[in-house]
N, C-alpha and C positions, 0 to 999 in steps of 0.2 A: 651531285649529292655532296653533303658536307663530309670532308675527309680529315679535318684537323684532329689530332690525337691529344686528349687531355690526360694529365697525370694527377689531377686533383679535382674533386667535385663531390657533391652530395650524390650518393649512389643508391641509397635505399631509405625508405621511410615506412615505419610500422606504427599504426595507431589502433588502440583498443579502447572502446567504451569512452570516447571523447565526444561530448555533445551528441550530435545526431549520427555519429559514426560508431557502428558496433565493432567492425573489424575492417582494417584497411592496410594493404601491403602494396607499396608502389616502388618500382625501380625507376630511377632517373638516369638519363643519359647525358652525353656531352651536348654542347650547343644550346639552342633555344628550345625550351619545352613550353608549350602553351597549354593552358587549362581553360576549357569552356564547359558550358552546361546550362541547364535551365535556370531561370530566375528563382532564387530561393533554394536552390539545390544544395548550396553549401560549397561553392567553388573555392572559397577562401579557407576551407577547413584545414587543408594541408599547410597553409601558411600559418594558421593559428597553432597547429601542432608543432611546427618548426620554431615558432616563437617561444613555446614552452621549453624547447631544447636549448634555446638561446638564453634562458634565464628569466623570461617574462613572468610577471606575477601570476600565481595560480590561485584558484578559488573553487569552492565546492560546486558552483554552478557549471563548471566545465565537465563534471562527471555525468555520464549518461544515466538517466533515471533508472532506479532499481539496481544500480551497479555499485559495488563497493569501492571501485577505483578506476581511474583512467590511466593508461600506460602508453607512452610515446617513446619511440626509439628511432634515432637517426644515425645512419652510417655514412662516413665520409672516407674518400681516398685522399690521404695526406702525403702521398709519396714525394711530391715536389713542393712541400710546404715546410721548409726548414725552421721557420719561426714557430710554427705550431708544434713541431716535434721538439724544439728546444723548450717551449713552454711546458709541454707534457713532462719532459725529463726533469725540468726544474721543480715541478710540483709533484714529482714521483707518481705520475699517472700514466706512464707508458706501459703497454702490455709487455713489451720486450725490447731489448736493444736491437736496432737494425742498422744495416750499413746505409750509406748516403743514398744510393739509388734503389735500395730494396723496397718492394711493395709494402706499404703500411696502411692500415685502416684505423679509423677512430670511431668509437661508438659512444653516443650520448643518449642517456635514458632519463626520462622524467616520469615520476609516478605521483598522481594526485588522488588523495583519498576523498571519500564522500563527505568527510568532515572538513575538508579544505586544507588538510596538511599535505605537504609535498616533500618528495625526496628526489635528489638528483644524483646521477652516476656518470662518471667518465671512465670508459674502459672497465666498467664493473666496480670502480672505486667510488664510494660516497663522497660527494663534494657539496659545499654550501652554494646557494643560488648566486652569490656575488662572484664566486670563482667561475661558475658556469657562464655568467654574463661576460666575464673577461675573456674566456675562450671563444664564446659565440661571436664576439666582435671581429675575430680573426677569420671566421668561416663564412658568414652569411651577412649580406646587407639587404634589408627589406625596405622597399619604397611603397608606402601605402597610397591609396587613392585620394587621401586628404592631404598628402605631403605637399602638394603644390600650393595649398593655402599658406603654408609656412614661408613661401617665397616672398610674401608681402611684408614680412618682418625684416627690418633693417639688420638686426643681428645675424639672422640666417643668411642674408645676402653677404654680409661680411665674412661669415664662416665659409661660404662657398668660394669666395675669392681667395681666402687663405688656403683652403684645400687645393685649389687649382694651382696656386703659386708655389706650393710645396716649400714655403719659407718658414718651416717650423722653428728654426734657430732664432729668427727674428721675433716670432711670436713669443717664444720662451723668454727671450731677453727682455721684451717689454713687460711680460708678466713678472719676471724676477725684479726688474727695476720698480715696478708698481708695488710689489710686496714690501720692498725696502722702504720706499717712500711712504706707503700706508702705515707701516709700523712706526716710523718716525713721526708721522702726523698724529697718530694716536698718543704717542708719548708726549708730544707737544700739547695736545688737547688736555691731557691729564694735568700737566704742569700749569697750564693757563687756567684751568678750571679751579685749581687750588691756590691761585695767586693771592686773592683777598684773604683767604683763610691763613695762608702762610704769613702774609703781612701782619695780620692780627696776632698770630702766634709769636712772630719775631719781636713785635713791640713789647709783648708781655715778657718774653724771654730776656730781652735786652734790659728791661727794668729789674727783673729778678736776678739775672747774672751780675749786673752792676752792683746791686745791693749785697750779694754774696761775695763779690770781688772785694768790696770795701771792707766787709767783715773779715774775709780772708782766713777762715778757720783752717787749721792744719789737720792732717790726718791724725786721728786718735787724740786731738787736742781736747775735746770735750771731756774725755775720760780723765785726763790730767787736771783739767779745770775743776771737775767735780771733786776729785781727791783733795786738791789744794783748798777749794772752797770749804770743804768739810773740816779740814785741818785748821784753817784760819778762823772759822766760825767757833771753834772750840779751843782756841789757843790759850785763853786764860785758865781754863780748867786743866789743860794739859800741863801748863807751867806750874800751877799750884800743886797738883797731884804728883808731878815728877819731883819737885823740890822736897815735898813731904816724904816721898818714898826714899829719896837719897838720904834724907836726915835719918829715917828709921833704919836704913840699911848700914849707914856708915858714919854719919856725922854726930849722932847723939852721944853726949859725954858718958852717959850711963844707959845701958839697955839697948844699944844698937845691935842689930843682928850680927854684925861682924864681931863685936866684942863678946856676944853671947856664945857664938860658935867657938871662938878662940878659947874662952874660959872652959868650955866642955872638952875641948881637945887637951888642954893642960891637965885637967883632972883625970880624964880617962887614960891619958898617956902614962901617968904614974901608976895607974891601977893595972894596965895591961901586962905589967911584969908579973903580977900575981895570977892573972888569968888571960891566957893567949886569945880567948874567944873575943876579947874586946878589940883586938888588933884590926879586924876588918871594919869595925864601926869607926875607929879612929881614922882609918883611910878614907872612908866616905865623908867624914866630917872635914878632913883636910881638903878634899875635892870641893865640898860645899863652900869652904872658906875662900878657896880660889875663885869659884864662880860668883860668890857674893862680892868679892873684891872687884872682879871684872865687870859685873853688872853695875856696881856703884860707879866705877870709872866711866862706863858708857853713859850712865844716867846723868853724871855730872856734865859730860860733854854735850849731851842732848839738851840739858837745861840752859847751858851756855849759848847754844845755837838758837834756841827757841826765843824768838822775839815777838812781841806784840806790835805789829806794824799796821796802824790804821790806814795808811795810804795804800799799802799793798792789798789790804783787805778790801778797800773801796774799788781798786782796779779789778780784782778778781770777781768781786760781787757784780760789778757792772758788766764784764764780759760774759760771765756765767748767765746772767739774766738776759743779755742780748741773744745768746745762743738758744736759750729756752724760747724766747719770743719768736726768733726766726724759724725755729723748728715747728712751733705751733702754726705760724703763718703759712709755711710750705707743706704742712701736713705730714711731717716725717718725725721720726724719733731723733732727739738731739744728737745721739752718737752717730746717726746716719747723715748728718748735715753736710759733712765733707763730700761724701759720695754723691749726694743729691746735687751739690754744687757742680761736680764734675759732669754729671749726666746732663744738666741744663746747659752747660757750656758746650758740650759735644753736640747737643741738638741744635743750638744756635749756629754752630759752625756748619752743620749739615744743611741748615736752611740757607745760609750764605752760599754754600756750594751749589745748592739747587738753582739759585739765581745765576751762578756761573754756568751751570749745566744748561739752563734755558738759553743763554747766549750761544753756547757751543752747539746746542741742538738746532738753533735757528740757522747757524752757519752750515751745519750738516744738511738741514732741509733744503737750503738753497742749492747745494751741490747735487743732492738726490733729485730735486726737481729738474735740474739741468740734464742730469743723466737720463731721467725718464723721458723728457721731451726729445732728447737726441735719439734714443732708441725708438720712440714712437714715430719720429720723422723718417728714420730708415725704413721702418715697417710700412709707413704710408707710401713712400716712394716705390717700394716693391709691390704694394697693392695696386697702385696706379698702373704700373707696367703690366702686371698680371691681368688687371681688369680690362685693359685695352685688348689684350690677346683673347681673353675669355669672351668679350663682347663680339669680336669678329667671328668666333666659332659659333656662338649662340645665334647670331644673325644669319649665318650661313645655313644652320640647321632649320631655323623656323621659316626661312624663305623657301626651303625645300618642302616644308609642311604647309604649303598653300598660304603662306604669308609673304608673298613675293615682294611687297612694297615695305615691309617692316624694317625699321632701323632700331638697333639695340645698342645701348651703351652702358658702361659702368662708371658712375661718378664717385670719385673718392675725394672727400673734402677734409683736409686737415684743419683742426681748430684747436689751437693751444689754449683757448679759454674754456674748453670743456673740462668737466671734472675728470681727474685721472681715473682710468679704468684698466683692468687687466688686459683688455684687448686694444688699448691705444687711444688715440685722440681723433679717430676718423669717423665721419659720417659716410656710410656707403649706401648708395642708391642705385637700383637697376632702373634705367630709363628706357622707354620704348615709344616709338611712333609706328602705328600700324598702317598709316596711309600717307602718301606723298603730300607735302605741304602742311602737315599737321605737326605742331611742336611736340617734341618728346616730353613725356611726363612719367611719373612713377607708375608702377604696374597696376596698383589698385585703382588708379584714376583712368586707366586706358583700356586694359584688356578685358575680354569676356572670359567666361569660365573655360571655354574650349581653347581660346588663345593662351590662357594661363597654363593649361595642361601641356600645350605644345612647348611653351618656354620651359616649363619644369622638366619635361621629358628631355629636351635638348640639353639642359644643364646636367641631368642625371647621366645621360649617355656620354657627355664630355668628361664628367668626373670619373666615370667608370673606366675610361681608357687608361688612366694612371692608377686605378684602384688595385691594390694587392689582395683584396678580398675575393676568393675564388668563385663564390656563388652569389648572384644577385637575383632578387625576387621583386617583380613589379606587380602590385595588386591593383588592377583596373586603373592604371595611371593614364589610360587613353580615354577616360571619360570626357565627353564633350567633343570628341574627334570623330569624323566620319568621312566617307567618300575617298577621294584621291589622297587626302591627308593621311588617312588610315594606312594606305599602302606604303607611304613614306615612313610612317612610324614602324610598320612591320619590317621594312628593310633595315631601318636603324637598329632595331632590336636583334634582328638576325645577324647584322654585322657585328654588333656587340657580343653576340654569342660565339664569335670566332676567337675571342680572347678571354672570355669568362663564361662560366655556366650561367645561363639566364633562364629563369622560370617566370612566366607571365600569365596572370589571370586576365582574361579579356572577354569581351562580348562582340568584338569586331571581327568579321570574317576575313578581312584583309590581314589583320594581325595574326589571327589563328592560322591562316594559310602559310605565313612566313616561318612557322615553327619547324624545327627539324623533327620533332615528334609532338603529338597532340594527345592530351589527356581529356577524358570526358567525365563529368560529374553528373550523377543522376540521383534522384531522391525516390524512395519507395515507402509507401505507407499502407498498413493493413488496418487502418482506423483505430489501432491500439498503440502502435509504436511507429516511429519514422526512422528510416535508415538512409544513410548517404553512401554511395559507392563511387569509386573512381577507377576507370579502366584506361589502358593505353589503346588508342584507335589504330586499326590497320588502314591501309590506303583507301579501300572502298568505304570503310566506316567514316573516315575523315571527310570524304566527298559528301556523304549524306549529312554529316554534322555541319559542314560549311554551307550546304544548300539550305539547311534549316536556319542558319544564321542569316543567310541572304534573303530568304523568302518567307520565313515563318514555319509553322508546323506542317503545312501542306507542301509536300515535295512535288514539284513539277519537273517535267523534262527540261524546261528552260533553266530552272534553278540548278538541276544536276549538271547541266552543261556549263553553266557559269562557274559552278564550284570546281569542276574539273579544270577549266581554263585558269581559274585563280590559283589552284594548287600547282598546276604545271608551270606557272610563271616563276616559281621558286625552285624548280627541279630541273 
């Protein structure tokens, strides 16, 4: 009997109102648990329920008819799963702090309403489905009955080799180098795509900047030009009126403002002796006299400086007009012409820098391509080495499964001409020859459905040996297998159950007999509703179920004897 002691596994599953299940409570044990039952009874319902707990998509069709909701709850023993415990602590989802070896359980619950809405809980705390998927990946690995078909895809074959090789650091390095290279290539594509546009823009800018360079307007120059242009345009009037004003203020022999004020001061000065109130007025007039004298002096100097210079007027007129013309041509205000000139010059310099950047980026791309190829070559070498080891193990397993003449190999072809990808530059192919003298070829060209199942099962068993996921579920992965091969499959799964908890849905008596415990699924209908039940079989019940699998619904003494013999071969 199986004596290995587990400290981690799925220990209980409770299902309420999910599809054809009204109520289901199942305790799971260590080792290999097999699930059998009538066709159409719903043998995979427990796997579907666990899928919900792993974060699979939920919809209203999962809820049992006439029910408000479906409720699924899975309980795990995680005592010896430090990574899971750390994940729970990091996400504040632990029920309580526990010591390293203290018994600890984890409960995951998923509720789906009849409207299709779902809620997820970890240890009673609500969590989003994405977080549930992250946790589920560390607890259960489900291998469906159609998973073998994926083996025909080159990318899946490559992933299997990488998983077996456990060279995650090399895979990560290739991905990192690819992302650096891809980013640089996108930058290069953007620069190249705009080459003609930049060239056209540069030609225009070169003409415009050269034109503005030649004019070379200074900051605030236009404002000064405008003031001087206005002054020179009115210089004749300024001169005449200034001279007339000077004459009236100072130079007229009779009636000048200066003489008139002086005369008033003289007269009032004599009278203020008779009336002191005139004193302030005399003071004001004295101040006025001083101001008139000062104004006359400044006006004389102004008229002396003021010249009518036709040459200067022509120069100013010409530059002022050029400034106006350039401003109209460039669509800016004349006073903004200097700033516009600086902006165009800066843009032209940036375009020149982009050409330099293009050259720099080309050099950078060359280095990045070399780095990527170097990382991809290291990954390819590791894949080749791991592929050879994997091929020997697969070949050994499938030969045990009644493919005694089969030869299996993993071909890893490095091709530097391939477009860079995050997974490297390898073409990975699984090649097989099922008979002596027949040239090996790809799986899809050689193997039958049953043979493909055996190859797939061998790969799953090999992968599981290094798998840190505690519970593995196989949903009718033995399709297409029968007879002596089925016995080998059963032994393989039972052996796998020594290191992982294994749950297997099967229709083969040889596989069913290999289980450490057996669940039986049955369907009941009262013509109104249908219910599915699952029970754990006792030894005498297992014998009857194995006999049914061997001989059909009619149980004969011969079938019973064969079932006993089959079951005893594993105990």
